[in-house]
C-alpha positions in Angstrom: 47.8 -9.9 231.4 49.4 -8.4 234.7 51.5 -6.1 232.8 48.6 -4.8 230.8 46.6 -4.3 233.9 49.4 -2.4 235.5 49.7 -0.1 232.3 45.9 0.6 232.2 46.4 1.3 236.0 49.3 3.8 235.4 47.3 5.4 232.4 44.2 5.7 234.6 46.4 7.4 237.3 47.9 9.7 234.9 44.4 10.9 233.4 43.0 11.3 237.0 46.1 13.5 237.9 45.6 15.3 234.6 42.1 15.9 235.3 42.7 17.3 238.7 45.2 19.5 237.5 43.0 20.6 234.7 40.2 21.4 237.0 42.3 23.6 239.0 43.3 25.8 236.0 41.3 28.1 233.6 39.3 26.4 230.6 41.8 27.6 227.9 44.7 26.2 230.1 43.2 22.8 230.7 43.1 21.9 227.2 46.7 22.8 226.4 48.0 21.0 229.6 46.4 17.7 228.8 47.5 17.6 225.4 51.1 18.3 226.7 50.6 15.4 229.3 49.3 13.1 226.4 52.2 14.0 224.2 54.9 13.4 226.9 53.2 10.1 227.9 53.4 9.0 224.2 57.0 10.0 224.0 58.1 8.2 227.1 56.2 5.0 225.9 57.9 5.1 222.5 61.1 5.7 224.1 60.9 2.7 226.5 59.7 0.7 223.8 62.8 1.6 221.7 65.1 0.5 224.5 63.3 -2.5 225.2 63.6 -3.6 221.3 67.6 -2.6 221.4 68.1 -4.8 224.5 66.3 -7.9 222.8 68.2 -7.3 219.6 71.6 -7.0 221.7 70.6 -10.2 223.6 69.8 -12.0 220.5 73.2 -10.9 218.9 75.2 -12.2 222.1 73.4 -15.3 222.2 74.1 -16.1 218.4 77.7 -15.1 218.9 78.0 -17.3 221.9 76.3 -20.0 220.1 79.0 -19.8 217.3 81.9 -19.7 219.6 80.7 -22.7 221.4 80.1 -24.6 217.8 83.7 -23.7 216.9 84.9 -24.8 220.3 83.2 -27.9 220.0 84.6 -28.4 216.5 88.3 -27.7 217.8 87.9 -30.3 220.7 86.8 -32.8 218.2 89.7 -32.2 216.1 92.1 -32.3 219.0 90.5 -35.4 220.3 91.0 -36.8 217.0 94.6 -35.7 216.5 95.3 -37.1 220.1 93.9 -40.3 219.0 96.1 -40.5 215.9 99.1 -39.4 218.2 98.4 -41.9 220.7 98.3 -44.7 218.1 101.3 -43.3 216.3 103.1 -43.5 219.9 102.1 -46.9 220.7 103.2 -48.0 217.5 106.4 -46.2 217.8 106.8 -47.8 221.1 106.5 -51.2 219.9 108.8 -50.6 217.1 111.2 -49.3 219.5 110.8 -52.3 221.7 111.5 -54.5 218.5 114.4 -52.4 217.5 115.9 -52.6 221.0 115.3 -56.4 221.2 117.1 -56.5 217.8 119.8 -54.4 218.8 120.3 -56.6 221.9 120.5 -59.7 219.8 122.9 -58.3 217.3 125.1 -56.6 219.9 125.7 -59.9 221.8 129.0 -59.4 223.9 129.3 -55.9 222.8 126.4 -54.9 224.8 128.1 -56.2 227.9 131.3 -54.7 226.8 129.2 -51.1 226.5 128.0 -51.7 230.2 131.5 -52.4 231.5 132.6 -49.3 229.6 129.7 -47.2 231.2 130.6 -48.6 234.6 134.4 -47.8 234.3 133.8 -44.3 233.0 131.5 -43.7 235.6 134.1 -44.5 238.4 137.0 -42.6 236.2 135.0 -39.5 235.4 135.0 -38.1 239.0 138.8 -38.6 239.6 139.7 -37.1 236.1 137.3 -34.1 236.7 139.1 -33.4 240.0 142.7 -33.8 239.0 145.2 -30.9 238.3 146.0 -32.5 234.9 142.4 -31.8 233.8 143.0 -28.2 233.5 145.9 -28.8 231.3 144.4 -31.5 229.4 140.6 -30.6 229.1 137.5 -32.3 227.3 138.5 -35.8 228.4 135.3 -35.9 230.8 132.9 -34.4 228.3 133.8 -37.1 225.8 133.4 -39.9 228.3 130.1 -38.7 229.6 129.1 -38.3 225.9 129.7 -41.9 225.1 128.2 -43.2 228.6 124.9 -41.5 227.9 124.6 -42.2 224.2 121.7 -44.5 223.3 123.2 -45.6 220.1 126.3 -48.1 219.9 129.8 -46.3 220.3 132.3 -46.8 217.7 135.8 -48.1 218.2 137.2 -44.5 218.5 134.8 -43.9 221.1 135.5 -46.8 223.1 139.4 -45.8 223.1 138.6 -42.4 224.8 138.5 -44.3 228.0 141.9 -45.9 228.1 143.4 -42.7 226.3 142.1 -40.9 229.3 143.4 -43.1 232.0 146.9 -43.2 230.2 146.9 -39.5 230.0 146.2 -39.3 233.7 148.9 -42.0 234.4 151.4 -40.2 232.6 150.3 -36.8 234.2 151.1 -38.2 237.6 154.9 -38.5 236.7 155.1 -34.9 234.9 156.7 -31.7 236.4 155.4 -29.2 234.0 153.8 -25.6 233.7 150.6 -24.5 232.4 148.3 -21.7 232.2 144.9 -21.8 233.7 142.1 -19.5 235.4 142.9 -19.6 239.2 140.5 -18.1 241.7 141.8 -15.5 244.1 144.8 -15.0 242.1 144.4 -11.2 241.7 145.4 -8.9 244.3 141.7 -8.4 245.2 140.8 -12.1 244.9 139.6 -12.2 241.4 140.2 -14.7 239.0 143.1 -14.7 236.6 144.8 -16.7 234.0 148.2 -17.4 235.6 150.9 -19.9 235.0 150.9 -22.9 237.5 153.8 -25.4 238.1 152.4 -28.8 238.4 154.1 -31.8 240.2 152.2 -34.8 239.2 148.6 -34.5 239.8 148.8 -33.8 243.6 150.8 -30.3 243.9 150.5 -27.2 242.2 151.6 -23.5 242.7 151.6 -20.4 240.9 154.9 -19.8 239.1 155.0 -16.2 240.0 154.8 -16.3 243.7 155.0 -20.0 244.5 151.3 -19.9 246.1 150.0 -23.5 246.5 146.5 -24.1 244.8 143.8 -26.7 245.2 140.9 -28.1 243.1 137.4 -27.3 244.4 135.0 -29.8 243.0 132.4 -30.1 246.1 128.9 -28.6 245.4 130.1 -26.9 242.3 128.7 -27.7 238.7 132.4 -27.3 237.3 135.5 -27.8 239.2 138.0 -24.9 239.5 141.4 -24.1 240.6 141.7 -21.5 243.8 144.5 -20.3 245.7 144.7 -21.7 249.3 143.3 -19.1 251.6 146.1 -19.8 254.3 149.5 -20.8 252.6 151.9 -23.3 254.6 155.0 -22.1 256.2 158.0 -20.7 254.3 159.9 -23.9 254.2 157.3 -25.4 251.8 156.9 -22.4 249.4 160.8 -22.2 249.4 161.1 -25.7 248.3 158.5 -25.0 245.7 160.4 -21.8 244.6 163.4 -23.8 244.1 161.7 -26.2 241.9 160.2 -23.4 239.9 163.6 -21.6 239.2 165.5 -25.0 238.7 167.1 -25.9 235.4 165.7 -29.0 233.3 167.3 -32.2 234.6 168.1 -30.9 237.9 167.2 -32.9 241.4 165.2 -30.8 243.8 163.5 -31.9 246.8 159.8 -30.5 246.7 156.8 -30.8 249.1 154.3 -33.4 248.0 150.7 -33.3 249.1 148.8 -36.7 248.4 145.5 -35.2 249.4 145.9 -32.6 246.8 145.8 -29.4 248.8 144.3 -30.7 252.1 147.4 -31.0 254.0 148.7 -27.9 252.7 145.5 -26.1 253.8 145.8 -27.7 257.2 149.6 -26.5 257.6 148.7 -23.1 256.5 146.2 -22.7 259.3 148.5 -23.6 262.1 149.1 -21.0 264.1 152.5 -19.2 264.1 154.7 -18.8 267.0 153.5 -15.4 267.8 149.8 -16.4 267.6 150.6 -19.1 270.0 152.0 -17.0 272.3 149.1 -14.7 271.9 146.8 -17.5 273.0 148.3 -17.5 276.4 146.7 -14.1 277.2 147.7 -11.8 280.1 149.0 -14.8 282.1 151.3 -15.7 279.3 152.4 -12.2 279.0 153.4 -12.1 282.6 155.2 -15.2 282.4 157.1 -13.7 279.6 158.0 -10.6 281.5 159.1 -12.8 284.2 161.3 -14.7 281.9 162.8 -11.7 280.3 163.5 -10.2 284.0 165.2 -13.5 285.1 167.4 -13.8 282.1 168.4 -10.5 282.3 169.4 -10.9 286.1 170.9 -14.4 285.2 173.1 -13.2 282.3 174.1 -10.0 284.3 175.1 -12.5 287.3 176.9 -15.1 285.3 178.9 -12.4 283.6 179.8 -10.4 286.8 180.8 -13.7 288.6 182.9 -14.6 285.6 184.7 -11.4 285.9 185.0 -11.7 289.5 186.3 -15.1 289.2 189.1 -14.0 286.6 190.0 -11.0 288.9 190.3 -13.3 292.0 192.4 -15.8 290.2 194.9 -13.2 289.1 195.0 -11.6 292.7 195.7 -15.3 294.0 198.5 -15.3 291.9 200.0 -11.9 292.8 199.0 -11.9 296.5 198.4 -8.1 296.1 196.0 -6.4 298.1 193.6 -3.9 297.3 189.6 -3.2 296.6 189.3 -4.3 292.9 187.6 -7.8 293.8 186.6 -9.7 297.0 189.8 -11.6 297.4 191.9 -8.4 297.2 189.7 -7.1 299.8 190.5 -9.9 302.0 194.1 -9.7 301.4 193.6 -5.8 302.6 192.0 -7.1 305.5 195.0 -9.5 306.2 197.5 -6.6 305.7 195.6 -4.4 307.8 195.5 -6.9 310.9 198.6 -8.4 310.2 200.2 -7.6 313.6 197.2 -8.9 315.6 197.3 -12.3 317.1 196.2 -15.5 315.2 192.9 -15.7 316.8 192.0 -12.1 316.2 193.4 -12.2 312.4 191.3 -15.5 311.9 188.1 -13.4 313.1 189.0 -10.4 310.7 189.4 -12.5 308.0 186.0 -14.3 308.4 184.4 -11.0 308.9 185.8 -9.5 305.6 184.5 -13.0 304.0 181.1 -12.3 305.5 181.0 -8.9 304.0 181.9 -10.1 300.5 179.5 -13.2 300.6 176.1 -10.8 299.8 177.8 -9.3 297.1 178.7 -12.9 295.5 175.3 -14.0 296.4 173.4 -11.2 294.9 170.6 -11.8 292.5 170.7 -15.5 293.0 167.7 -15.7 295.1 165.7 -13.3 292.7 166.4 -15.7 289.8 165.5 -18.7 291.8 162.1 -17.3 292.9 161.6 -16.3 289.4 162.2 -19.9 288.3 159.9 -21.1 291.0 156.9 -18.6 290.2 156.9 -19.2 286.5 155.3 -22.8 286.4 153.0 -21.6 289.0 151.8 -18.7 287.0 151.5 -21.4 284.1 149.1 -23.4 286.5 147.2 -20.4 287.1 146.5 -19.9 283.5 145.5 -23.6 283.2 142.8 -23.0 285.8 141.7 -20.0 284.1 141.8 -21.6 280.5 139.6 -24.6 282.0 137.1 -22.1 283.6 136.8 -20.6 280.2 136.4 -24.1 278.7 133.7 -25.0 281.1 131.7 -21.6 280.9 131.6 -22.5 277.0 130.4 -25.7 277.6 127.7 -24.5 279.9 126.4 -21.9 277.6 126.7 -23.4 274.3 127.1 -27.4 274.9 129.9 -29.5 273.7 128.8 -30.0 270.2 131.2 -27.4 268.5 134.9 -27.9 269.5 135.8 -24.5 268.4 133.8 -22.7 271.1 136.1 -24.5 273.6 139.3 -24.0 271.6 140.2 -20.7 272.9 139.8 -21.9 276.6 141.8 -24.8 276.0 144.5 -22.9 274.1 144.8 -20.4 277.0 145.2 -23.6 279.5 147.8 -25.3 277.4 149.7 -22.4 276.4 150.4 -21.0 279.8 151.4 -24.2 281.0 154.0 -24.4 278.2 155.0 -20.8 278.6 155.6 -21.4 282.3 157.8 -24.4 281.8 159.6 -22.6 279.0 160.3 -19.9 281.6 161.1 -22.3 284.6 163.6 -24.4 282.8 166.1 -21.7 281.5 165.9 -19.7 284.8 166.5 -23.0 286.6 169.6 -23.9 284.6 170.8 -20.5 284.7 170.6 -20.4 288.6 172.3 -23.5 289.0 175.3 -22.2 286.9 175.4 -18.7 288.8 175.0 -20.5 292.2 177.9 -22.8 291.2 180.0 -20.0 290.2 179.1 -17.8 293.2 180.1 -21.1 295.5 183.4 -21.3 293.6 184.1 -17.8 294.5 183.3 -18.1 297.8 185.3 -21.3 298.1 188.4 -19.4 296.6 187.9 -16.8 299.6 187.6 -19.5 302.2 190.7 -21.2 300.7 192.9 -18.3 300.6 191.8 -17.1 303.9 192.8 -20.1 305.4 196.0 -20.3 303.6 196.7 -16.8 305.1 196.0 -18.0 308.7 197.9 -21.1 307.9 201.2 -19.2 307.1 200.8 -17.0 309.9 200.5 -19.8 312.3 203.6 -21.3 310.8 205.5 -18.3 311.0 204.5 -17.8 314.6 205.5 -21.2 315.5 209.0 -21.0 313.7 209.4 -17.6 315.7 
């Protein structure tokens, strides 16, 4: 009713509007305009009615399609529910049947079931050992067979059970073998790539590449499959030299070879040890100064000992010949004696003492330098120790004491400077003692010869 009233109102408004338009036009134009308005109104009304009927028809088609889809979905749901119910019934029946079969299997297995449990326990303990063994790369497939038997739901056969003792026996035999085999080795290439290389194995503990005697290790932590890798830091040359001798030895020969029961860990630790040059470098600037003082002291000490030795030999020859001259201290003392031979005894003794005093600095030259260097070296070592401890405490202050590697630099400096100071002081002290002893010996020769000359003069003067 509401829609009709609105239509009538709209129609009346259109008539009023058309009438007002018609009144303002001539009589012939009015009739034509009203007809046009009526024609247009009828055309618009027909168009709206057609669009409305199309919308209603489309809505009915969509409603029918949705109803059909809903019916199809409900049919599929009912079919799926029915299939789920059938599968659930079948699953429950299978579970019950499986329980019956398991109970029947356990009853029939008897002691064999207990044996299977023991087998699985032993296999679980043995597989990690074999898996990380060097022999596993020469005799592969043992752990896979043990794992297959241990995880099987069915009872194993006699052949399956024999795989465990066979694997253990193979591992025991491999422990006594010294053999070569080819296996992929990580880091074997020049650029660190993995290559198939020949390995020489000593038991199940030590192995090295046959070409360069580079020791290898088995990496099995945090990896799905263990693999062989060349040690990043190889041990010192004596170990590799011994392994190289084994690789080149003839069959039946007895060779002493390095042995690592930790399967590469000890060799890795040995390889990470710093060399002598690296240890000296840990001393830092103080260590370099100590080594410089050692070199200077050794030069002075060797030169002094050599000159004292030559001087002692020349003086010994002069003591026998009693020939005056300027070639050595004793010859110069004899020269002073010959020069002042006509003087009185007291004057002659004073002249000889004067000449000995002139020769003493030459005999004692550089001995004090060696002594001072021997005393300064340990003091510098102590200085380096203090500097190293300051570095260590600074690292502790900044980073805490949780990581020892942060303190290793300071501790290395502290220890190495102390060692270098002692290494420098000990030989310098020994060389100083030798040179001082030789100098005292030469000095004593001069005193003895001078005293002998004075005594001879006194005897001749008394006889006269």
